[in-house]
C-alpha positions as CSV (number, residue, x, y, z in Angstrom):
1,M,0.0,0.0,0.0
2,G,3.0,2.3,0.1
3,P,5.3,3.7,2.8
4,L,2.9,6.6,3.7
5,R,0.0,4.3,4.5
6,G,-2.0,5.7,7.4
7,L,-1.0,9.3,6.7
8,K,-4.0,11.6,6.5
9,V,-3.6,14.6,4.1
10,L,-6.2,17.3,3.6
11,E,-5.8,19.1,0.3
12,F,-7.5,22.3,-0.8
13,A,-8.0,22.0,-4.6
14,G,-5.7,24.2,-6.7
15,L,-3.4,24.4,-9.7
16,G,0.1,23.2,-10.4
17,P,2.6,22.3,-7.7
18,A,0.2,21.8,-4.8
19,P,-1.9,19.1,-6.5
20,F,1.3,17.5,-8.0
21,A,2.7,17.2,-4.5
22,C,-0.5,15.6,-3.3
23,M,-0.5,13.2,-6.2
24,V,2.9,12.0,-5.0
25,L,1.7,11.6,-1.4
26,A,-1.3,9.6,-2.7
27,D,0.9,7.5,-4.9
28,L,3.0,6.6,-1.9
29,G,0.0,5.5,0.1
30,A,-1.3,8.5,1.9
31,D,-5.0,9.0,2.4
32,V,-5.5,12.3,0.5
33,V,-8.8,14.0,0.7
34,K,-9.4,16.8,-1.7
35,L,-11.8,19.6,-0.9
36,E,-13.1,21.2,-4.1
37,R,-15.9,23.4,-5.4
38,G,-17.3,20.8,-7.7
39,D,-18.2,23.2,-10.5
40,G,-16.4,21.3,-13.2
41,P,-14.5,18.0,-14.0
42,N,-11.4,19.5,-12.4
43,V,-9.5,22.8,-12.2
44,L,-7.7,22.2,-15.6
45,G,-10.9,21.2,-17.4
46,L,-9.6,17.8,-18.3
47,E,-11.6,14.6,-18.3
48,R,-8.6,12.9,-16.7
49,D,-6.1,15.0,-14.8
50,F,-3.5,12.5,-13.6
51,M,-2.3,15.0,-11.0
52,Q,-5.6,14.4,-9.2
53,R,-5.3,10.6,-9.1
54,G,-5.5,8.5,-5.9
55,R,-7.6,10.9,-3.8
56,R,-11.1,10.9,-2.5
57,S,-13.0,14.1,-3.2
58,L,-15.4,16.2,-1.1
59,I,-17.4,19.1,-2.4
60,V,-17.2,22.0,0.1
61,D,-18.2,25.6,-0.3
62,L,-15.5,27.4,1.7
63,K,-17.4,30.7,1.4
64,T,-20.1,29.4,3.7
65,P,-19.9,28.9,7.5
66,E,-21.0,25.3,7.0
67,G,-18.2,24.6,4.5
68,Q,-15.6,26.3,6.7
69,Q,-16.7,24.2,9.7
70,T,-16.4,21.0,7.7
71,A,-12.9,21.9,6.6
72,R,-12.0,22.8,10.2
73,R,-13.3,19.5,11.5
74,L,-11.4,17.5,8.9
75,A,-8.2,19.5,9.5
76,A,-8.4,18.5,13.2
77,K,-8.1,14.9,12.1
78,A,-5.4,15.4,9.5
79,D,-1.6,14.9,9.7
80,V,-0.9,17.3,6.8
81,L,-2.8,20.1,5.2
82,V,-1.8,21.4,1.7
83,E,-3.1,24.7,0.3
84,G,-1.9,26.7,-2.7
85,F,-3.8,30.0,-2.3
86,R,-2.4,33.5,-2.4
87,P,-1.2,34.5,1.1
88,G,-4.0,35.6,3.3
89,V,-6.8,33.7,1.6
90,M,-7.0,30.9,4.1
91,E,-6.8,33.4,7.0
92,R,-9.8,35.3,5.6
93,L,-11.7,32.0,5.4
94,G,-11.0,31.4,9.1
95,L,-8.8,28.5,8.2
96,G,-5.3,29.9,8.7
97,P,-2.6,28.1,10.6
98,D,-3.1,30.0,13.8
99,I,-6.6,28.6,14.1
100,L,-6.1,25.1,12.6
101,C,-2.8,24.4,14.4
102,A,-4.5,25.4,17.7
103,D,-7.2,22.9,17.0
104,N,-4.6,20.3,16.0
105,P,-1.1,20.9,17.4
106,G,0.4,18.1,15.4
107,L,-0.8,19.4,12.1
108,V,1.8,20.0,9.4
109,Y,0.4,23.0,7.5
110,A,2.0,23.1,4.1
111,R,1.6,26.3,2.0
112,M,2.6,26.4,-1.7
113,T,3.0,29.7,-3.6
114,G,5.1,31.1,-6.3
115,W,6.8,34.0,-4.3
116,G,6.4,32.7,-0.7
117,Q,4.2,34.0,2.2
118,D,6.2,37.2,2.5
119,G,8.4,39.5,0.5
120,P,7.6,42.4,-1.8
121,L,6.1,40.1,-4.5
122,S,4.1,37.8,-2.2
123,Q,0.7,39.3,-3.2
124,T,1.5,39.5,-6.9
125,A,0.1,37.1,-9.5
126,G,2.5,35.0,-11.4
127,H,3.1,31.7,-13.2
128,D,5.9,29.2,-13.5
129,I,7.8,31.3,-16.1
130,T,7.7,34.5,-14.0
131,Y,8.8,32.7,-10.8
132,L,11.6,31.0,-12.7
133,A,12.7,34.3,-14.2
134,L,13.8,35.6,-10.8
135,T,16.1,32.7,-10.0
136,G,18.6,33.0,-12.9
137,A,17.5,29.6,-14.2
138,L,15.4,30.9,-17.0
139,H,18.2,33.2,-18.2
140,A,20.5,30.2,-18.4
141,I,18.2,28.0,-20.6
142,G,17.8,28.3,-24.3
143,P,19.8,29.4,-27.4
144,H,22.0,32.4,-27.6
145,D,19.3,34.9,-28.6
146,Q,16.4,34.0,-26.3
147,P,15.6,32.3,-23.0
148,L,13.2,29.4,-23.4
149,P,10.8,28.0,-20.7
150,P,11.7,24.4,-19.8
151,L,8.0,23.4,-19.7
152,N,7.0,23.9,-16.0
153,L,9.3,21.2,-14.8
154,V,12.0,23.4,-13.1
155,G,9.6,25.8,-11.5
156,D,6.2,24.4,-10.6
157,F,7.2,20.8,-10.1
158,G,10.9,20.9,-9.3
159,G,11.3,24.1,-7.3
160,G,7.7,23.9,-6.1
161,S,6.3,20.5,-5.5
162,M,9.4,18.6,-4.7
163,F,10.6,21.1,-2.1
164,L,7.1,21.2,-0.6
165,L,7.2,17.4,-0.3
166,T,10.7,17.7,1.3
167,G,9.3,20.2,3.8
168,I,6.3,18.1,4.6
169,L,8.3,14.9,5.2
170,A,11.0,16.8,7.2
171,A,8.3,18.4,9.4
172,L,6.7,15.0,10.0
173,F,10.1,13.6,11.0
174,E,10.6,16.5,13.4
175,R,7.1,15.9,14.8
176,Q,8.3,12.5,16.0
177,R,10.6,14.3,18.4
178,S,8.7,17.4,19.4
179,G,5.1,16.1,19.1
180,R,4.2,19.4,17.3
181,G,3.4,20.3,13.7
182,Q,4.5,23.5,12.0
183,V,3.9,25.6,8.9
184,V,5.9,24.8,5.8
185,D,6.3,27.8,3.5
186,G,7.0,26.5,0.1
187,A,7.9,29.0,-2.6
188,I,8.7,28.1,-6.2
189,T,11.3,30.9,-6.4
190,D,13.1,29.5,-3.3
191,G,13.2,25.9,-4.5
192,A,14.2,26.8,-8.0
193,A,17.1,28.9,-6.7
194,V,18.3,26.0,-4.6
195,M,18.2,23.8,-7.7
196,M,20.8,26.2,-9.2
197,A,23.4,25.5,-6.5
198,M,25.8,23.6,-8.8
199,I,25.5,26.3,-11.5
200,Y,26.2,29.1,-9.1
201,A,29.1,27.2,-7.7
202,M,30.6,26.8,-11.2
203,K,30.0,30.5,-11.8
204,A,31.8,31.4,-8.6
205,E,34.8,29.3,-9.7
206,G,34.9,31.0,-13.1
207,Q,33.7,27.8,-14.8
208,W,30.3,29.1,-16.0
209,R,29.7,32.1,-18.2
210,D,26.5,34.1,-17.6
211,A,25.5,33.7,-21.3
212,R,23.4,31.0,-22.8
213,A,24.7,28.1,-24.9
214,T,28.4,28.8,-24.0
215,N,28.8,26.4,-21.1
216,M,29.3,22.7,-20.5
217,L,25.7,21.8,-19.8
218,D,23.7,24.4,-21.7
219,G,24.5,23.4,-25.3
220,G,27.8,25.1,-25.5
221,L,29.7,21.9,-26.1
222,A,29.4,19.8,-29.3
223,V,29.3,16.6,-27.2
224,Y,26.4,17.7,-25.0
225,G,23.4,18.3,-27.1
226,T,21.0,16.9,-29.7
227,Y,21.6,16.0,-33.4
228,E,19.2,15.4,-36.2
229,C,19.4,12.1,-38.0
230,A,18.6,11.0,-41.5
231,D,14.9,10.5,-40.7
232,G,14.4,13.9,-39.1
233,R,14.4,12.5,-35.6
234,H,17.0,13.3,-33.0
235,V,19.5,11.7,-30.7
236,A,20.8,13.2,-27.4
237,V,24.6,12.9,-26.8
238,G,26.6,13.5,-23.7
239,P,30.1,11.9,-23.8
240,L,31.8,14.5,-21.6
241,E,34.5,12.2,-20.1
242,R,37.4,11.2,-22.3
243,K,36.8,7.5,-22.0
244,F,33.1,7.9,-23.0
245,F,34.1,10.2,-25.9
246,E,36.5,7.6,-27.2
247,N,33.7,5.0,-27.2
248,F,31.4,7.5,-28.8
249,A,33.8,8.3,-31.6
250,R,34.5,4.7,-32.3
251,V,30.8,3.8,-32.9
252,L,30.2,7.1,-34.7
253,G,33.1,6.4,-37.1
254,I,35.3,9.3,-36.3
255,D,38.9,9.4,-35.1
256,A,39.1,10.4,-31.4
257,A,42.8,11.2,-31.8
258,L,41.9,14.1,-34.1
259,W,40.2,15.7,-31.0
260,P,42.8,15.4,-28.2
261,D,40.8,17.8,-26.1
262,H,37.2,17.4,-27.2
263,L,36.0,19.9,-24.6
264,A,38.3,22.7,-25.7
265,A,36.6,25.9,-26.8
266,A,38.7,26.0,-30.0
267,S,37.4,22.5,-31.0
268,Q,33.7,23.1,-30.7
269,L,32.7,24.6,-34.2
270,A,34.6,21.9,-36.2
271,L,33.6,19.1,-33.9
272,R,29.9,20.1,-34.0
273,A,30.0,20.3,-37.8
274,E,31.6,16.8,-37.9
275,L,28.9,15.3,-35.6
276,T,26.1,17.0,-37.4
277,A,27.3,15.5,-40.7
278,R,27.8,12.0,-39.3
279,F,24.4,11.7,-37.6
280,K,22.7,12.8,-40.8
281,T,23.9,9.6,-42.5
282,R,21.7,7.1,-40.6
283,P,18.1,7.2,-39.1
284,R,17.8,7.6,-35.4
285,D,17.0,4.1,-34.4
286,E,19.8,2.7,-36.4
287,W,22.2,4.9,-34.6
288,C,20.8,3.9,-31.2
289,A,21.1,0.2,-32.1
290,L,24.8,0.8,-32.9
291,F,25.4,2.7,-29.7
292,E,23.5,0.2,-27.4
293,G,25.8,-1.1,-24.7
294,S,28.7,1.1,-25.9
295,D,29.0,3.6,-23.0
296,G,29.0,6.2,-25.7
297,C,26.3,8.2,-23.8
298,V,23.8,8.4,-26.7
299,A,20.0,8.0,-26.4
300,P,17.0,8.6,-28.7
301,V,15.0,11.7,-28.2
302,L,11.6,10.0,-27.7
303,S,8.3,11.6,-28.3
304,L,5.5,11.5,-25.7
305,A,4.0,8.7,-27.7
306,E,7.2,6.7,-27.9
307,A,8.6,7.0,-24.4
308,P,6.1,4.5,-22.7
309,D,7.2,1.7,-25.0
310,H,10.9,2.0,-24.6
311,P,12.2,-1.4,-23.1
312,H,13.9,0.3,-20.1
313,N,10.7,2.3,-19.2
314,V,8.7,-0.9,-19.6
315,A,11.0,-2.8,-17.3
316,R,10.9,0.0,-14.7
317,Q,7.1,0.4,-15.0
318,A,7.8,4.1,-15.6
319,Y,4.4,4.3,-17.4
320,V,1.2,2.4,-16.7
321,T,-2.1,2.0,-18.6
322,R,-5.2,2.5,-16.7
323,E,-8.7,2.4,-18.3
324,G,-6.9,2.3,-21.7
325,V,-5.0,5.6,-21.0
326,V,-1.2,5.8,-20.6
327,Q,0.1,7.8,-17.7
328,P,3.3,8.0,-15.6
329,G,3.8,5.3,-13.0
330,V,4.8,5.7,-9.3
331,A,8.3,6.7,-8.2
332,P,10.5,6.0,-6.4
333,H,10.6,2.2,-5.9
334,F,10.8,0.6,-2.5
335,S,12.2,-2.8,-1.4
336,R,9.4,-3.6,1.1
337,S,6.5,-1.2,0.8
338,Q,6.2,-0.6,-2.9
339,P,3.0,1.3,-3.7
340,E,0.4,-0.2,-5.9
341,A,-0.4,1.2,-9.3
342,P,-1.7,4.8,-9.4
343,G,-5.2,5.3,-8.1
344,P,-8.1,6.6,-10.3
345,C,-8.9,10.2,-10.9
346,P,-12.0,11.0,-8.7
347,A,-15.1,12.7,-10.0
348,P,-16.0,15.8,-7.9
349,G,-17.4,14.6,-4.6
350,E,-16.5,11.0,-5.2
351,G,-16.1,9.2,-1.9
352,G,-17.1,12.2,0.1
353,A,-19.7,10.6,2.3
354,Q,-17.2,7.8,3.2
355,V,-14.6,10.4,4.0
356,L,-16.8,12.0,6.6
357,R,-17.5,8.6,8.1
358,D,-13.8,7.5,8.0
359,W,-12.3,10.8,9.3
360,L,-15.1,12.1,11.6
361,G,-16.9,9.0,12.7
C-alpha cells in the first residue's frame, strides 16, 4: 500500500505544484482527501487529470460557514494540510494556521505559492515562467538569442512540488521528536534557486559564463546536445568524459585522436560540424542500435507517444495504462512497501460521504 499508508492529508483544490505534491503523497500510500468546489470536472478542465489521481473528493463551499466548519473538523483529524492559495486567503476564510494548528497541534500546515508567504512580491500574481525568471535559471536556458521556458518542470514541479514534499516529510520527522506540527512555507522561487546550486558554484569558480549556450551543460559543447538524424528524428549525446568520448567516436566512425581535447573551446565549431554531418547519415533508431551497450552516452530523443514503449521504461514500469490511457507510474521504488499502481482520478465529490465517516466517525 506504500510507505505513507495511514498518513492523512487534507488538500485544498488548486493548480500546479500543490496538486502534484498531493499526487505523489497519494501515490506513496497517503489517504489524501481533496476539498473542491465541484463546479467542473477538475481545475484544468480535463476529463482525466493525472495529478488528481489517488484521492477521495469532497465538495465543500468554503465561502459558507458550513463549509468552513467542515474543513476545520477535517483539519483537526489530518496529519498534513496542503493549500496553494495566495497569502491571506486561508486566513480570511477562518482556516489559517493560527486557528487550525491550535485545533490540531500536530498538524503540518503546508503552503505552496510562487513567491512565498512574505516579501515584496508575495501578493502579486504569477506563473511558473515569472517565478523562474527571478532565479537565474530561465536566463540560463535556451539558445544564444532568447531564454526558453523548460516546460513547467523546473519551477512548478521541481522548485515547487518537490521542495514542498521535502518540507512536509521533514516536518513529519521532526514531529516525532517534538510532538508538534508546524507551517511549511514552500515558494517556487526558493526551491528553483536551490536547484541552481551547482551552476552558481561553477559561476563562482569561473567555470560558468552568464551567457546561454556557452557552457558545458547548456548546449555550449558539441558533445552535450542533440543532433538530427537521416529520418528527421534526433539523438541526445553526452560523452563528456574522455573514455566515453572515445567509445562514442569509435561507434560514430570518427577518429578520437583528431580531437585530443574534445572539450576545448577551440574545437567546438569543427567538432559540432563533424557530428552534425555524421548523424545525418543514418536514421535515429539505427544509430541507437549501434550505440547500445557502448557507454557512448547516446539516447534517442523519444516523443511522448514513444517513451512509454521503450524497453527500459517498460522494465521499470515508468508508465502504466489505466482504463486504456497511458500515464506516468509511481516513483520511487521501495524494497518492502512498494506502492500499488496509481489510483483513479476521482469525480467531484466521489467518496465524500465515506470520507466523513472515516475521518469524523
